[in-house]
PADO-30512 format. One record per residue (C-alpha): residue number from 1; x, y, z. Coordinates in pm, 1 decimal. Each point is the difference from the previous one (the first is absolute). Example, Ala and Ser with C-alpha at 12.3 -4.5 7.8 and 13.67 -1.06 7.14 Angstrom:
residues 2
+-----+----------+----------+----------+
:   i :       c1 :       c2 :       c3 :
+-----+----------+----------+----------+
:   1 :   1230.0 :   -450.0 :    780.0 :
:   2 :    137.0 :    344.0 :    -66.0 :
+-----+----------+----------+----------+
//
This chain:
residues 139
+-----+----------+----------+----------+
:   i :       c1 :       c2 :       c3 :
+-----+----------+----------+----------+
:   1 :     -0.2 :      1.8 :     -2.8 :
:   2 :    126.8 :    326.7 :    -80.9 :
:   3 :     25.8 :    354.5 :    187.0 :
:   4 :   -299.0 :    112.8 :   -233.2 :
:   5 :   -254.3 :   -289.1 :     91.8 :
:   6 :     62.1 :     74.7 :    373.4 :
:   7 :   -275.6 :    253.6 :     23.0 :
:   8 :   -262.1 :   -159.5 :   -213.9 :
:   9 :     84.7 :   -365.3 :    292.0 :
:  10 :    -51.6 :    262.9 :    240.5 :
:  11 :   -307.7 :    181.5 :    -78.4 :
:  12 :   -147.0 :   -367.2 :   -101.4 :
:  13 :     85.9 :   -158.1 :    364.6 :
:  14 :    -95.7 :    288.8 :    210.6 :
:  15 :   -357.8 :    -50.7 :    -60.6 :
:  16 :      3.3 :   -330.3 :    140.1 :
:  17 :    186.0 :     81.5 :    233.0 :
:  18 :   -216.2 :    280.1 :    156.0 :
:  19 :   -303.8 :   -268.8 :    -72.8 :
:  20 :    189.1 :   -217.2 :    233.5 :
:  21 :     41.3 :    261.1 :    217.9 :
:  22 :   -319.3 :    117.7 :     49.2 :
:  23 :   -155.1 :   -352.8 :     26.2 :
:  24 :    228.5 :   -101.1 :    248.2 :
:  25 :     -9.1 :    312.1 :    254.2 :
:  26 :   -374.5 :    231.8 :   -139.3 :
:  27 :   -123.1 :   -193.8 :    390.9 :
:  28 :     37.3 :    208.4 :    289.6 :
:  29 :    223.9 :   -184.0 :    245.3 :
:  30 :   -174.2 :    189.7 :    312.6 :
:  31 :   -311.2 :   -155.0 :    -89.9 :
:  32 :    110.7 :   -362.8 :     51.7 :
:  33 :    132.1 :   -121.8 :    266.3 :
:  34 :    150.6 :   -356.8 :     20.3 :
:  35 :   -102.2 :   -197.2 :    324.9 :
:  36 :    266.1 :   -217.0 :    134.3 :
:  37 :      6.2 :   -372.9 :    -36.7 :
:  38 :    -38.2 :    -77.6 :   -354.1 :
:  39 :    184.5 :   -261.6 :   -142.1 :
:  40 :    175.6 :    248.5 :   -267.6 :
:  41 :     16.8 :    334.0 :   -110.4 :
:  42 :   -180.5 :    157.6 :   -278.7 :
:  43 :    241.0 :    265.5 :   -174.7 :
:  44 :   -218.2 :    369.1 :   -143.6 :
:  45 :     13.5 :   -153.6 :   -318.7 :
:  46 :   -214.6 :   -279.7 :    119.8 :
:  47 :   -187.1 :    259.5 :    221.0 :
:  48 :    -59.3 :    205.7 :   -301.2 :
:  49 :   -104.9 :   -250.4 :   -204.9 :
:  50 :   -256.9 :   -147.7 :    291.0 :
:  51 :   -192.5 :    375.5 :     12.7 :
:  52 :      9.8 :    -11.5 :   -419.4 :
:  53 :   -228.0 :   -299.6 :      7.2 :
:  54 :   -167.4 :    101.6 :    393.8 :
:  55 :   -186.7 :    290.8 :   -156.7 :
:  56 :   -198.5 :   -109.5 :   -270.4 :
:  57 :    -45.1 :   -323.3 :    144.7 :
:  58 :   -129.6 :    218.5 :    323.3 :
:  59 :   -243.0 :    203.8 :   -163.1 :
:  60 :   -299.5 :   -263.3 :   -124.6 :
:  61 :     47.6 :   -243.3 :    307.5 :
:  62 :    -49.8 :    329.6 :    238.4 :
:  63 :   -337.1 :    143.4 :   -222.6 :
:  64 :   -143.9 :   -284.5 :     60.5 :
:  65 :      6.4 :    -10.2 :    363.2 :
:  66 :   -152.4 :    343.5 :     56.6 :
:  67 :    182.0 :    341.0 :    163.8 :
:  68 :    230.5 :    212.0 :   -105.8 :
:  69 :    310.1 :    -46.3 :   -196.6 :
:  70 :    270.2 :    184.9 :    168.9 :
:  71 :    237.0 :    203.2 :   -216.8 :
:  72 :    372.5 :   -213.5 :    -32.4 :
:  73 :    226.0 :    182.7 :    193.2 :
:  74 :   -260.6 :    -10.3 :    318.1 :
:  75 :     69.8 :   -350.0 :     59.6 :
:  76 :    338.5 :   -146.7 :    162.6 :
:  77 :     86.8 :   -352.0 :    -56.7 :
:  78 :    145.5 :   -266.8 :    158.9 :
:  79 :    194.9 :   -276.3 :   -165.9 :
:  80 :    169.6 :   -283.2 :     75.6 :
:  81 :    234.3 :   -256.7 :   -257.6 :
:  82 :   -123.0 :   -308.1 :     72.9 :
:  83 :     16.9 :   -418.8 :   -162.3 :
:  84 :   -240.7 :   -214.1 :    -34.9 :
:  85 :     74.6 :   -390.8 :    173.2 :
:  86 :    116.6 :   -102.7 :   -377.7 :
:  87 :    268.6 :    342.3 :     10.0 :
:  88 :   -201.2 :    227.4 :   -242.0 :
:  89 :     40.8 :    314.3 :    135.5 :
:  90 :   -275.9 :    282.0 :     -1.0 :
:  91 :    -55.6 :    310.2 :    160.4 :
:  92 :   -294.0 :     34.6 :    321.0 :
:  93 :   -144.0 :    370.2 :    -56.8 :
:  94 :   -199.1 :    143.9 :    257.5 :
:  95 :   -160.4 :    328.4 :   -106.2 :
:  96 :   -116.0 :    244.8 :    267.2 :
:  97 :   -151.3 :    418.1 :    -84.0 :
:  98 :     -4.5 :     63.5 :    386.7 :
:  99 :    156.0 :   -129.6 :    306.2 :
: 100 :    107.8 :     76.9 :    323.7 :
: 101 :    354.1 :    106.4 :    110.8 :
: 102 :    185.7 :   -377.0 :     28.2 :
: 103 :    290.2 :   -184.4 :   -104.5 :
: 104 :   -101.1 :   -124.7 :   -307.7 :
: 105 :    341.2 :   -192.9 :   -113.5 :
: 106 :   -100.4 :   -201.2 :    320.8 :
: 107 :   -372.5 :    -59.2 :     28.3 :
: 108 :   -255.5 :    -72.5 :   -274.3 :
: 109 :   -305.6 :    295.4 :    -26.7 :
: 110 :   -302.3 :   -245.7 :     11.8 :
: 111 :   -312.2 :    191.8 :   -116.0 :
: 112 :   -403.1 :   -170.9 :    -36.8 :
: 113 :   -190.9 :    257.9 :   -200.9 :
: 114 :    123.8 :    274.5 :   -155.0 :
: 115 :    -69.8 :    -40.5 :   -337.3 :
: 116 :    278.6 :     71.0 :   -259.3 :
: 117 :    152.8 :    194.0 :    264.8 :
: 118 :    125.3 :   -402.6 :    111.7 :
: 119 :    131.4 :   -244.0 :   -226.2 :
: 120 :    294.3 :   -248.0 :      7.0 :
: 121 :    130.8 :   -241.9 :   -294.0 :
: 122 :    279.8 :   -209.9 :   -144.3 :
: 123 :    247.9 :     54.5 :   -307.3 :
: 124 :    184.5 :   -229.5 :   -217.3 :
: 125 :    316.8 :    176.4 :    -86.9 :
: 126 :     54.4 :   -255.2 :   -240.3 :
: 127 :   -285.2 :    -12.0 :   -130.3 :
: 128 :    -76.6 :    398.0 :     13.2 :
: 129 :   -323.5 :    -94.0 :    128.7 :
: 130 :   -216.9 :     93.1 :    298.7 :
: 131 :   -261.8 :   -258.4 :    171.5 :
: 132 :   -202.5 :    -71.2 :    354.0 :
: 133 :   -103.6 :    354.2 :    -46.7 :
: 134 :   -225.1 :    117.5 :    296.7 :
: 135 :   -182.6 :    319.4 :     21.6 :
: 136 :   -204.6 :     76.7 :    327.4 :
: 137 :   -331.6 :     39.8 :     -5.4 :
: 138 :   -180.8 :    270.8 :    148.6 :
: 139 :   -169.9 :    -43.9 :    339.3 :
+-----+----------+----------+----------+
//
């Protein structure tokens, strides 16, 4: 490759690198709290992929359960890297838009009712799919 081709190559690779950076770090890490005790640690990229898969999955499920759908920025997400008995990795996520002051990295928050303000799900990083999504009801 001669020196004249370097700028062209750079311009071709720059958007690819920028897209990776946005997908890997677009999430607000302050919203995501790792709960101690998992079997592995999800990367920031895996959490960004989880968030990207979670948003469109949540909306129809939340609307079925009733209540208001909070703004995404209102949520706090507790998460933990876990493994199945067969060794398959997944991320368990517990979302809440309101919580009492407590150590969220130590204690899982469990709330009954509350509608779409509270939900939990599992995410398979290998498949990039959300499963076992449970949205609280309105009670």
